[in-house]
N, C-alpha and C positions, 0 to 999 in steps of 0.2 A: 504493500500499499504506500503510495507516494504522496508527499506534500510539497508545496512550494515554500521555500525559505530564503528570503533576501535574494530573489533573483536566481536561486538555484533549486533544481528538482532533486529531492533526496528520498531515499527509503528510510522509513523509520525502523531502525534496528536497535538491538539491545545495547550496542556499544555507544551510539550517538544519543540515545535517549537518557542514558545514565550519566552522560558527560556534565560535569559541573554542577550536579544537583546535590542539594543539601539533604542530609538523612538524619531524621530525628526518630530514635527508637525503632520499633518494629511495626510492620503492618501485617495483620493476620488476614489471609486471603479466605474469601468465602468459598463454599463448594462451587465446582464449575457448573453444574447444571441448575442448582437453585430449585425454586418451587415450580410446579407445573404452570405452564404459560398458556395463554389463550392463543387462538390461531392468528390473530393480528398482532403485529409487533407491539409489545408492551410499552416501548418508548416513544410511540408516535400516536397522535391524537387522530381518531378515526374521522372527525368532522372536518379537519382542515389538512390532514396529512403532514403536519409538522411535528418535530420532536417535542415532547413535553419536558423541556429542560428544567423546569421548576421542580419536577417530581422524579427526575432521573437519579438513580442511586447506583453505587458501585454494584450492590447485589443484583439489581435489575439488569444492569450491563453484562455482568458475568454470566448471570442465569440465561439471559437472552442469547448471548454469543454461544454458550455451550450448546443449547438446543439448536440454534440455527446451524452451528458447524456440524452437528450430527446429522441434521437434515441434508446438508450438502453432501456429506460422505455417503449417506444412504442413497441419495439421488444418483451419485456417480456409480455406485454399486449396482443399483437397479438398471442403469443404462448399460453397464458392462454385461449383465446377465442378458438383457434384450439383444444387444449386438451378437453375443455368442449363440443365443438361441435362434435368432431369425436370419443372422448372416448380415454383414456390412452392406452387401449389395442390395439387400431388400429394403434398406431404410432410406428415408429422405434425411440427410444429415442436418439440414437446417431445422426441419420440423420436429424430427425425432431425437436429435442430439443436442444442437445448439440452444434451441428455445427452452427445453426442459432445464438445461443447466443455468440459463439466464433467470429463468423464474424461481428456481430453488435457491439461487445465490443472492438475489436482490435484498431479502431481509437482512442477511448477515452483513452485506456491504453497508446498509443504512445504520445498523447498530455499531459497526466498526467506525463509521463516520462520526456518529454521535459521541462515542467514547473518545475519539481523537480530538474533537472540538472541546469537549470538557477539560481534557488533559492540557491543552494548550491555552484555553481560555480561563479555567478556574481549577487549578491542580489541587485545590483544597477539597474539591468533590471528586477528583480523579487523580490520586497520587500515582506517582511513576510506576511503582511496582504493581499496582492494581491494573494500570493501563497495559503494562507488558504482558500480564496474564491474558488480557483480551487480545492484544496485538498478535501474540504467538499462537494463540488458538485460531484466531481468523486466518492468519497466514497459512498455517498448517492445512486448514480446511480448503482453503482457495487452491492451494498447490496441487490437491489430489487429482483434479480434473486434467492437469497438465502432465501428471505422472502415470495416466491410465494407458496401458498398451492397447486394449480394445478400442477405446475412443481415438487414440492416435491413428490406429490402423484404419478405422472407418473413414476418418477425415483424409488420410492419405489417398485412400482408394478413390474417394469421391473427387478430390481435386485433380486426380490423374485422369479421371474418365468423364468429367462433366465440365461444362462452362458456366461459371457463376458470375453474377453481376459483381461490380467492383467492390461493394461494401462487404458482401458475403465472402468474396475471395480473399479479401484482406483479413477478415475474421478468422477464416480457416487457417490461413498462413500464420496468423498470430499464434493459434493453438499449436501448430506444428513446430514453429521456431521455439516457443516457450519449452515445449517437450524436448526438443533437441538439446537446448542449453541446460535442461535439467538432467540430461544424460540418458534419455530414454532409448537412444539408438546404440548406447555402448553395450557390448556384449561380453559374455564369459568373464574371465578374471578381471577384465578392464573395469567392470561395474564396481567391483569391490575396491579396486585401486582408486577409482574416482571417488567413492565414498571416503577412503582414508585421506586423500589428497584434500578434500573439502574440509574434513574435520581438522586436519593440521593447519590448513589455511585460516580456518576460524580462530584457532589457538594463536597462531602467529600475529594475526591482525589484532586481536585482543591484547597480546603483549605489547605490541607496538604502541597501541592507543594508550594503554595503562601507563607505560614508562613516559610517554610524552605528557600525560596528565600529571604525574608526579613531578616531572622536571619543571613544568610551568608553576605548580604550587610551591616548589622548593625555593625558587628565587624570589626575593622581594628587596626593595631598596627604599629606605625611608628618607625622604627629603624634608629638611627643616628650615631651609632658607627660602623665605617668601619671594626674595628677589628672582629666584629661578622659576617662579610659578606666575610671574606677573602677566605673562602674555596668554596663559591658559583661560579659556572661556568658563563662566561660572558653573555651568552644567558638568564640565569635566573636573573642575575643582572639587565639586560636590562628590562626584563618583570616587575620586582618589583620596578624599579626606579620611583620616583615621577616626576623628571625632566629628560627627555631623554637625555639632554646635560651634566648631572651630574651622569652618570651611575656608575662610579667608586667611586665618592665622596659621593653620596647619598643625602638626605635620601631615604629610601625604605619602601614601604608600603606593609605589610603582611595582607592577608585577609583569609577568611574561604572557599575560592574556593578550591575544592578538590585537584587539581593539585598543588596549592600553599602550602597547608597543607602538602602534601606528600613530596614535594621538600624541604620545610623549615626543616622538621624533618630530612631529609636526610643529609642536609648540615650545619645546625646550630650547632656550637660547645658549645654552652651555655645551660646547662640543664635546668635552670630556664625559659629561653625563650621557649624552646621546651615544657616543661610542661604547660606553660601559654597557648600556641596555641592548644596544644592537649586537654586540659580540656575545653577550649572554643568550640572546635570542637565537642567533645563527649557529651557536656551537652547542646548544642543548641536545641531549640524547646522543652525543658523540663521544669518541674516546678522548676528546680534549677536555672533558668535565668529568663528571661522576661515572666511572667505569660500570657501576651496577645498573645505570640507566641508559647505556648505549643501545642504539636501535639499528646499527649498521648490520648486525647479524640477522636480525628479524627482517629488515628491508631485503637482504639478499634471499632469504628463505621464501619471503612472499613472492618475490619475482620467479623464483625456481618453481614453486608450487603453482603459480599461475600459468607458467609455461607448460607444465605438465598437465594441468587441467585442460588447456586449450588442445594439447596434442591428443588426449584422450577423447575429446569431443570432435576431433576431426579437423582442427585448424592449425595453420602453420605457426601462428604465435598468439598470445594473449591479445595483442593489438589487432590482428586479423579477426579474432572472434568478436572484439569490441565493434568492428565495423558493422556487424549484422544488425545492430540496433541503433545505427546512426544514419543521418540524412546524407552525410558526405559520401557514404558508400564504399570508398576505397582509400587506402593509405596514399597511393599515388596522387589522387586527386587532392587529398588534404595536404600533402607535401607541396604540391604545386601552388596551392592557394596561399599557404603560409609563406612560401618563398616569395610570392608576388607582394604580399604585405610587407615582408621584411625589406624588399627593394626600396620601398618608400619610407618605411619607419626608421631604418638605420640612418640615412643621411638627415632626417629630421631630428633624431635623437642627438647626433653630433653637433648640429647647430644649436639645439636647445641647451645642451650641457655648457657649450662655450658661452652662451648668452647668460646662462644662470651663474657661471663662475665669475663672469665679468661684473653681474649685478652684485654678487656677494662680495667681491673685492672692493667695489665702489662704496660698499656700506660697512667696511671695516674688517672684513674676513681676511686673515692674514695666513691662511694655509691653502693647500691644494684640495679642492673639492673632492669629497669621497661619497660613497653610496649613502651612508648614514647622515650626510648633511643635506641630501636632496629634499626630503620632506619639509625641513624647516625653511630653506631658502625658496622652495617652490611656493609655499604659503605667502612669504614675505614679498616675493616678486609679484604674485597675483594681486595682493592687497595694494601695493603701491602702483604698479603699472597699469592695472585695469580697475582700480577703485573698487574692489571686491571684498566685502566684509560680511562673512557667513552669519555672524551673530546679529548684526544689524538688520539683515533681511528677514529675519524671523517675524519682526513686527508687521511685515506685509503678507504674511501667509497664515492668517487665522484659519483653523480647521473648518469652521462652517463655510467660509468663502471658498476654500480650496475644494472641498468635497461637493459643494453645489456646482462649482465651475466644471469639475470632473465629470459629474453626471450629466451636465448639459452638453458637454463635448461628446460623450458617448451617445446621447440621444440624437443629436444632430448628425453624427457620422453614420450611425448603424440603424437608424429608424426604429428606435425603441423609446419606451417611456418607463422611467424609475420612479415608483411611487412608495413612500413609506407606509407600512401597515402597522397599527398600533394594536395593543391587546394580545400580543404574541408572547408565548412562553420563552424566556431567555435565562441565560446563566448568570446575568448580572444587569443591574439597572442601567448601566451605561450602553447596554447592547441595543441596537436597533435592527429592525427587519425591513427589508425592501422587496417589493414585487417588481419584476420585469415584465412589460406588456409590448407586443408588437404595435407600433404606432398606426400603421396602415390596415391592420386587419385583426378581427377577434377582440373580445372583451375579457377573455380569461387570461391570467398570468401564464407566461411560458416558463418562468423560472423565478427563483428567489434567493436572496442572500442576507446574512447577518453582517453587521459591522461591529467589532470590539476593538476600538482604536486606541484607548488610553492605557498606560502602564498601570499595573497594580502589583506592587512588589511582592506581596505575601501570596498572590494567587496565581500569577502567570508564569509559564515557563519563559525565562528570559535569558539570552546570551548578549553580553555587552557588545554593542555595535551592530547587533542584528535585530531589526525592528518589525519584521513582517513575516506573516504565514498566510497562505491561501489554502484553506481546507476544502476539499470536495466531499461534501457530506453524503449527498446522493447523486448518483450518475443518471443521466437521462436513459430511460428504458421504455420502449413501446411495449415490450412483452409484460413488464411488471407494472406498466401504467405510471411510471415515475417521471416527474419533472425534475430537472437539475436543481440542486440545492447546494449553496456553498457559504463559507464563513471567511471574512477578512479579519484577522486577529493581528493587531499591531501593538507596539509599545511606544507610542508617541506621548509627549508631555501632557499630562492631565490639566484641564482647566484650574486655575488657581487665583485666589483673591479677586475674583470677579472678571479676570482676564480669560478669553478663550484660550484653547490650546494653540500655541505658537509654533509652527513647523519650520524647521531648518529646510534649506534646499534639498539636503540629502533625504529628509523625511518625505518631502513632496515627491522626490524621485521614487522612493519605496512605495508610497501610496499608489502612484500611477502605474508602477510595474506590477504590483499585486493585483490591482483592478484589472489591468490588461490580461493578466493570467486567468483571473476569475472569469472574464467575458468569454474566454475560450471554453471554459467549463459550462458556462450558463447558456451560451447562444448556440451550442452544437445542435445539429439536425440529424445526427446519427441515430439509428434505431436501436442499436445494441449497446448495453453498458460497457462491454469490453472495448468498444471503439469511441464511445462518446466523450467529448471534451478533450481531456489531456491523455486519456487512456490510449495506449498503443502509439502514441506520438514518439517518434525517434528522439533520443535524449538531446541531440544537438539542435532540435527544433523546438523543444518544449518552451523555451523562454522567449521565442520570437514575438509573440503577441505582447508580452510584457514590455519588451525592449521597443516595440512600435509605439506604444503609449508613452514611454519616457522620451521618445524622439519628438513626439507631438507636443510634449511639455515645453520644449525649447522654442516653439513657434511664438513670436512676439504677441500675436492676437490671443493665443491660448494663455501665455504668462499674464496678460492684462486681465483675462476673464477670471482667473483664479487668485487674483492678488488685489489687496488694498489695505491701507493702514488700519489695524484692528481698532484703533481709538478715534482717529479723524476720518477714516474711510477715504483718505487721499490715495490716488492711484500711485502705483509704483513708478518711480521717475524712469524715463527713457534711458538715461545713462546706467541705472541699475540693471535694466533689461539687457543692454548691451554687455554689461559686465557678466551677467549670468551666461550669455551665450559664449563669451570669450573663455570663461571658466571651463566649459566643455572641451575646448581645444587646447587649453594651456598644457604644455608639455605632453602633448598627445603622442609624440614619437616615442618619448620615454616610457610611458604607460604601455603602448602597444608592443614595444620591444620586450617588456617584462612579461606580458601575456604570451607572446610568442615563445619566449624562453621556456616558461613552465609548460607550455603545451608540447614543445619539442622534446624537453626533458622527460616528460611523462611517456611520450610515445617511444623515445629511444630506449628507455629503461624496460619497456614491455616488448621491444622488438629484438634487442641484442642481449647477449649474455656477458658483456663487458662489465667490469666492476663499477659500481655506481659513481665512485669518485672520478674514474677515468671518463665516463660519460659527461659528468659536470665540467670537468677541465677542457673537454673538447667543444662543448657547446657555449660555455659562458662568454667567452670573448666574442662570438658571433652577435651577441645581443646586448652587450654592455660596453661602455667606454672606460669603466673603472676595472682595475685588476681584481681577480678572485682572491680573497683573503685565504691564506694558507690553512686557517683553521675553520673556515666556513663549512658547515656540514648541514646546510638547510634541508636536504632531502631526509634526513633522519628524523624530522619532526612534521613531515608533510602528511598529516592524517587524512586529508582529503583523498589522497592518491592510495596510500598504503593500509589504512585501517578503514577508510570510507568506501564508497561504491563508485569512485570516479577514476579508478585505475584505467589507463589508456583511453580516457574520456575527458580529461581536463580541458582539451581544446573546445568542447562543446559549448561553453559560454561564449568563447570568441566567435565560433561559427554562427551561433544564433544571433549575435550582434551584428555580423556582417550581413546575414540574410535580412534582418529587421531594417538595417540601414538601407538596403535595396528596396525593400517594401515601402519604407517611409518616402523614399525619393519619388514614388508615384504620387504622394500627397503634395510634395513640393512642386512637381510638375503641373499640378492642377491649379490653374490661375483664377478660376472663378468658384464661387460657392457651389454651383451646380457640378462642376468638375470634381471638387473635393467630395461632395455627397456621392458622386459616382464612384470615386476611389473607395470611400467608406462602404458602399454597398458591396463592391467586389471583394473588399477585405472580409467583410462578414460572410459572404457566400462561399469563401474559400478557407482562409485560415480559422475563422471562428466557427463556421458551420461544419466543416469536413472532419475535424478532429483526427482520430486515428483511423478513419475509414478511408484514407487516401495517402499514399507515400507523400511526404512533405515536398520532395522534389517536383512532383506533379502538381501539388497545391500551388507552389510558387509559379510553376509555368502557366497555371490557369489564371493566376492573378496578374502576372507580369509579361507573360507571352514569350518568356526565354528563361535560360538558366541564370542563377544568381552570379553576380560579379563583385569582386573586392572593391572596385572603383568607388561605389557609393560610400562605404565605410570610410575610405581614405579621404574623399571629398568631405564627408561629414566632420572628420577630425581636422581638416584644413591642412593635410600633408600630401595631397595628390598633386603632382606636377606632371602633366603629359610629356611623354618622351617622343621628341620629333626625330624621325629617321631621315637621313640624307641619301639613303640607298634605294629609295622608291618603294620599300616595303614598310608598311606600318609596324610599329613596335608592338609585340604581343601583349606587353605589360601596359601599353597606353591605349589599348582598345578593349572594347567590351566583348 
């Protein structure tokens, strides 16, 4: 089961759910089955079909998931018996196999979605361990239909002998691919070996994650000098203060939490302190620090086990296996695209670093610029050269204005109407519910979503620096008669002292991105839950809709529509709008080179058997102007790749940004309101409607009439410079 987290699609697993969570005593788990349940879902109101969040309890969730999981497993066994008794050839696989699986699985998916929403929105009602019980039980039941040999055989026979419409063909192929990746085609001793490999892989990933967590918690630095903290914004001072009653006076505790490292390097004026934190961060989990916490051994084990897993499943490498679930399709295409991006990003990087060093020297910097100096001087250069002040901008982005403007933008582009509905059961008084209607037809809502936008420290799952979740509670399903239902759960500042919630530009970005993500879930027109919304969308295309909305955010008309001073209602000055747009392009070559480095590093580590440090030494100079520090061991703490689910997939975020920029260019090319509405209509009919029912490459072609090009992203970042050929042949990199 996947959710969207700060622009990334992740699987909720035991390792990432337990990360950074406080534990207080013990939680006694209730029995799995619970009391006998009625035929209808006990968590859903029969009159309006919405969850009864006011009366949902752990016992009800665990009881419902237990019975629904058993129902799914019994349904799979009944289908297997039917296939074996009647023969696969005698069955209509859609009517006799797919539809029964969809029907029996819908209640479980809803209960799982309700539990997930409570866990993220009010963890006092759904503690971590209780949610894990539900999560693991639901995952196990869901997996059984992909591990069934009779079902797999029936679908294989059908797809080989019949011609299906696109949606049904995509659905059957999803089942077959899921089954293949689960090892259903592995035979003989290989099946047992695959099981052992996966078990060892789970152990190694857990050890990698655990050591990284210990290393992060082990380091702390106490800062007592207020002069070092003068440039820090109040919200950051509050987060670092040891005593919340002494936020201004201090002391402040600096740790290796990623958000803290990022912000400290950005605001600390003292180079020695920046270096100290940076070197602690890049050397953690290596042989240069605590030997008991080194992750180099586990990193190499994970690589070897993933390679063996891929071989057993019939793939040349783990990276080749990864391509099965990616829009890009092949390693050659990915390499070519990243190479073209680097062709423009590297010269831009060199110019930017020269300019930044000159700026720093002009402002009293007396050393040679290094990588740990860049965040600080980047912020200073942006503030002075482009008159950009992050904190001052907050006053122009009050939550009610931003949210209303966002809804109106979606309504105008996608021909929908968003209407708040009151009297709905929610998990907190701040939560609101909205129905979505088609503007041009029908009077019944086609979807609905909850918004829970403000931070609640004691109730919400919160990771510093990450402020947004999009949870798909119910997938659209014609079979089950379900309309899509979602929740936007964020951690933005709560209204205080009569002031509305004031959002930073980063907050506004997150809100737009999460809402774009939600629209793909809510406006889907696929008939099957396994294809609806974000289900079955290739990993590197999942974030496209979110990125398109954030691109739209930077349009001057959109910025004006979502902003005004919270007190005076004065519009955002034009010079601030220009500064916001310049901020998007500031040091774009530097940022793009970093993304390209990590994407290539991840890919090479899963393609080759070379020692990880040799891979780093080979790649690093291609993407950086600074020398690699001899003790820099950053791969040893890259949990996203080695203990998370993004191995050989780190490039997915960059690929989705590239595709989204090309999609957005269609809106830029639209010169009139009518043309913009037409682009919005096409976007809804393709990316928002087709979900996982059509390969994203074909979805893009339907929207744009061609394959995606890196040119739009490069132009958006302001680093595209056409290459003019003198030999009569146009440069490949300078053409679409």
